[in-house]
LUMBA-959593 format. One record per residue (C-alpha): residue in three letters; chain; x, y, z. Coordinates in nm, 3 decimals. Layout:
BEGIN
   r c    east   north      up
 ALA A       X       Y       Z
...
This chain:
BEGIN
   r c    east   north      up
 MET A  -0.001  -0.001   0.000
 SER A   0.140   0.339  -0.097
 HIS A   0.121   0.650   0.121
 TRP A   0.145   1.019   0.035
 TYR A   0.483   1.048   0.208
 ASP A   0.644   0.777  -0.011
 THR A   0.725   1.036  -0.283
 PHE A   0.694   1.361  -0.089
 PHE A   1.028   1.372   0.098
 THR A   1.282   1.428  -0.176
 GLU A   1.593   1.643  -0.147
 LEU A   1.421   1.985  -0.180
 PRO A   1.167   1.950   0.104
 ASN A   1.420   1.765   0.318
 ALA A   1.681   2.037   0.270
 PHE A   1.422   2.304   0.350
 TRP A   1.332   2.149   0.683
 ARG A   1.691   2.068   0.770
 ALA A   1.770   2.438   0.734
 ALA A   1.458   2.539   0.929
 VAL A   1.548   2.361   1.255
 THR A   1.833   2.499   1.467
 ASP A   2.075   2.289   1.674
 ASP A   1.943   2.457   1.987
 TYR A   1.592   2.340   1.905
 THR A   1.710   1.982   1.867
 THR A   1.910   2.006   2.192
 ALA A   1.599   2.124   2.378
 GLU A   1.388   1.839   2.238
 VAL A   1.645   1.572   2.317
 GLY A   1.687   1.712   2.668
 PHE A   1.312   1.680   2.712
 LEU A   1.315   1.320   2.590
 VAL A   1.581   1.223   2.842
 ARG A   1.419   1.408   3.137
 ALA A   1.061   1.303   3.067
 THR A   1.142   0.935   3.032
 GLY A   1.431   0.899   3.277
 LEU A   1.635   0.745   2.998
 THR A   1.943   0.575   3.145
 PRO A   2.291   0.573   2.985
 GLY A   2.329   0.310   2.713
 ALA A   1.952   0.270   2.664
 ARG A   1.817   0.161   2.326
 VAL A   1.607   0.404   2.122
 LEU A   1.389   0.365   1.812
 ASP A   1.339   0.688   1.612
 LEU A   1.058   0.617   1.362
 PRO A   1.031   0.803   1.135
 CYS A   1.368   0.969   1.185
 GLY A   1.380   1.208   0.889
 SER A   1.737   1.326   0.834
 GLY A   1.841   1.190   1.172
 ARG A   1.875   1.497   1.391
 HIS A   1.727   1.334   1.702
 SER A   1.900   1.001   1.635
 LEU A   2.238   1.165   1.605
 ALA A   2.191   1.389   1.910
 LEU A   2.081   1.091   2.122
 SER A   2.375   0.885   2.000
 ARG A   2.617   1.160   2.101
 ARG A   2.475   1.129   2.453
 GLY A   2.566   0.761   2.459
 TYR A   2.236   0.597   2.361
 ARG A   2.211   0.311   2.113
 VAL A   1.979   0.435   1.837
 THR A   1.799   0.282   1.539
 GLY A   1.668   0.549   1.300
 ILE A   1.422   0.448   1.026
 ASP A   1.270   0.661   0.750
 VAL A   1.104   0.600   0.415
 SER A   1.307   0.877   0.243
 THR A   1.619   0.732   0.085
 GLU A   1.760   1.086   0.052
 ALA A   1.710   1.158   0.422
 ILE A   1.872   0.829   0.528
 ALA A   2.167   0.883   0.293
 PHE A   2.215   1.231   0.442
 ALA A   2.196   1.093   0.797
 ARG A   2.443   0.814   0.722
 ARG A   2.697   1.066   0.594
 LEU A   2.672   1.248   0.927
 SER A   2.682   0.932   1.134
 LEU A   3.016   0.792   1.020
 ALA A   3.159   0.854   1.368
 GLU A   2.832   0.785   1.552
 ASN A   2.673   0.467   1.685
 VAL A   2.346   0.482   1.488
 ASP A   2.178   0.211   1.283
 PHE A   2.005   0.403   1.004
 ARG A   1.762   0.204   0.789
 VAL A   1.527   0.281   0.500
 GLY A   1.180   0.173   0.605
 ASP A   0.815   0.271   0.639
 MET A   0.654   0.375   0.968
 ALA A   0.362   0.158   0.857
 ALA A   0.588  -0.148   0.886
 VAL A   0.755  -0.138   1.227
 PRO A   1.041  -0.396   1.233
 HIS A   0.980  -0.667   1.492
 ASP A   1.348  -0.756   1.537
 LEU A   1.402  -0.463   1.775
 ARG A   1.371  -0.437   2.154
 VAL A   1.407  -0.081   2.279
 ASP A   1.366   0.125   2.595
 LEU A   1.223   0.428   2.417
 ALA A   1.039   0.480   2.090
 ILE A   0.997   0.832   1.956
 CYS A   0.780   0.975   1.677
 MET A   0.897   1.335   1.642
 GLY A   0.865   1.616   1.390
 ASN A   0.485   1.601   1.342
 SER A   0.501   1.255   1.186
 PHE A   0.221   1.126   1.408
 GLY A  -0.092   1.177   1.201
 TYR A   0.061   1.077   0.866
 LEU A  -0.133   0.748   0.859
 ASP A  -0.506   0.695   0.837
 HIS A  -0.692   0.578   1.147
 GLU A  -0.637   0.206   1.102
 GLY A  -0.277   0.267   1.006
 THR A  -0.223   0.474   1.318
 ARG A  -0.373   0.200   1.536
 ARG A  -0.143  -0.059   1.375
 TYR A   0.161   0.168   1.413
 LEU A   0.099   0.214   1.788
 ALA A   0.028  -0.156   1.841
 ASP A   0.345  -0.253   1.659
 ILE A   0.550   0.003   1.853
 ALA A   0.414  -0.152   2.174
 THR A   0.561  -0.488   2.072
 VAL A   0.918  -0.348   2.047
 VAL A   0.917  -0.126   2.357
 GLN A   1.030  -0.324   2.660
 PRO A   0.810  -0.328   2.975
 GLY A   0.905  -0.021   3.175
 GLY A   1.007   0.162   2.857
 HIS A   0.844   0.467   2.704
 LEU A   0.682   0.613   2.394
 VAL A   0.702   0.983   2.305
 LEU A   0.480   1.138   2.038
 ASP A   0.532   1.490   1.900
 TYR A   0.209   1.612   1.740
 GLY A   0.162   1.968   1.617
 PHE A  -0.165   1.892   1.439
 VAL A  -0.358   1.790   1.749
 ALA A  -0.697   1.964   1.742
 GLU A  -0.636   2.177   2.051
 SER A  -0.324   2.323   1.885
 LEU A  -0.438   2.349   1.524
 LEU A  -0.795   2.468   1.536
 PRO A  -0.795   2.771   1.774
 GLY A  -0.577   2.979   1.543
 LEU A  -0.660   2.811   1.214
 GLN A  -0.538   3.006   0.911
 LEU A  -0.568   2.855   0.564
 GLU A  -0.344   3.115   0.398
 GLU A   0.026   3.125   0.478
 PRO A   0.291   3.351   0.319
 PRO A   0.575   3.190   0.120
 MET A   0.889   3.110   0.321
 THR A   1.250   3.098   0.202
 ILE A   1.494   2.903   0.419
 GLY A   1.835   2.777   0.316
 GLY A   1.789   2.914  -0.034
 ILE A   1.469   2.715  -0.088
 GLU A   1.131   2.884  -0.130
 ALA A   0.828   2.695  -0.003
 THR A   0.474   2.800  -0.091
 SER A   0.168   2.621   0.043
 VAL A  -0.206   2.602  -0.013
 ASN A  -0.400   2.464   0.284
 GLU A  -0.737   2.297   0.313
 TYR A  -0.918   2.156   0.613
 ASP A  -1.125   1.847   0.535
 ALA A  -1.385   1.871   0.813
 VAL A  -1.562   1.548   0.716
 HIS A  -1.248   1.337   0.764
 SER A  -1.063   1.569   1.009
 ARG A  -0.761   1.608   0.781
 TRP A  -0.526   1.903   0.721
 LEU A  -0.415   1.900   0.356
 THR A  -0.127   2.113   0.235
 SER A  -0.022   2.139  -0.129
 PHE A   0.345   2.241  -0.125
 THR A   0.571   2.379  -0.396
 PHE A   0.944   2.390  -0.322
 ARG A   1.175   2.589  -0.553
 ARG A   1.552   2.640  -0.565
 GLY A   1.663   2.806  -0.884
 ALA A   1.531   2.596  -1.170
 GLU A   1.454   2.302  -0.943
 GLU A   1.095   2.244  -0.833
 HIS A   0.915   1.979  -0.629
 ARG A   0.541   1.959  -0.569
 GLY A   0.360   1.740  -0.320
 THR A   0.061   1.729  -0.090
 SER A   0.094   1.636   0.275
 VAL A  -0.193   1.481   0.472
 GLN A  -0.221   1.522   0.847
 HIS A  -0.498   1.340   1.031
 VAL A  -0.629   1.553   1.318
 TYR A  -0.714   1.401   1.658
 THR A  -0.802   1.559   1.990
 ALA A  -0.559   1.502   2.274
 ALA A  -0.812   1.274   2.444
 GLU A  -0.836   1.061   2.128
 VAL A  -0.457   1.025   2.113
 VAL A  -0.450   0.917   2.479
 ARG A  -0.718   0.654   2.406
 LEU A  -0.528   0.525   2.101
 VAL A  -0.207   0.496   2.298
 GLY A  -0.392   0.320   2.581
 GLU A  -0.555   0.072   2.342
 ALA A  -0.208  -0.014   2.212
 GLY A  -0.093  -0.118   2.558
 PHE A   0.069   0.196   2.699
 THR A  -0.023   0.351   3.035
 GLY A   0.041   0.658   3.249
 THR A   0.033   0.919   2.974
 ASP A   0.169   1.267   3.051
 LEU A   0.090   1.558   2.820
 TYR A   0.322   1.855   2.762
 GLY A   0.291   2.159   2.539
 ASP A   0.660   2.242   2.507
 PRO A   1.001   2.076   2.560
 ASP A   1.049   2.293   2.870
 GLY A   0.786   2.081   3.045
 THR A   0.491   2.322   3.022
 PRO A   0.166   2.126   3.068
 PHE A  -0.047   2.080   2.756
 ARG A  -0.353   2.304   2.730
 LEU A  -0.583   2.457   2.470
 GLY A  -0.370   2.668   2.236
 SER A  -0.039   2.495   2.314
 PRO A   0.182   2.498   2.005
 ARG A   0.210   2.118   2.005
 LEU A   0.138   1.802   2.201
 LEU A   0.430   1.610   2.347
 LEU A   0.284   1.287   2.482
 VAL A   0.488   1.059   2.709
 ALA A   0.351   0.711   2.783
 ARG A   0.486   0.411   2.971
 ARG A   0.484   0.047   2.859
């Protein structure tokens, strides 16, 4: 079964988002992951999907054993070039097909990737993640398209952005019948152009908690920022921490 993200994340969009995120931002997020889960030195981490590997690499530099998986061959090739001196197992793979050969202490789904799959796909993803997280381990979801974050300030029109020499323009649509945020992107750098449409399925925070609980996780904590601010209506994102 194909998904919209199979062909979306080529070099242009990947390079745009690599340039958009600062090292300080990644440091703050990784610090949150360690604090919120009590991750001990040498622990095993699954980063799925890992994108270009920024969390995987930062966690590895702190001494954790990391497996990073992403469907984008360009992103994985980029991450592997950076990881020559790091202890990271980067693999090309789909978040819809969680590998069952892993046993980890922490699984993370960062960078707004939660919500990429349809409802049944999301349920399978969480259930499969629960099979690889050891009892006593944790799951962390980063979800900027949770309803309490997206809908209060909803704006369909966004100005073009240029980051790292790449211009990104977007046309947004909210599919109220299916609770989906659809964005048609155009990325340009000189004569190069890439077009693609992203699909984000929108859940309330309570729905995400129920999905995580159905998958076998317990004790969910909800944050609105890596500094540990509690999640509330209007928070910029949902950071959910659950225990296995």
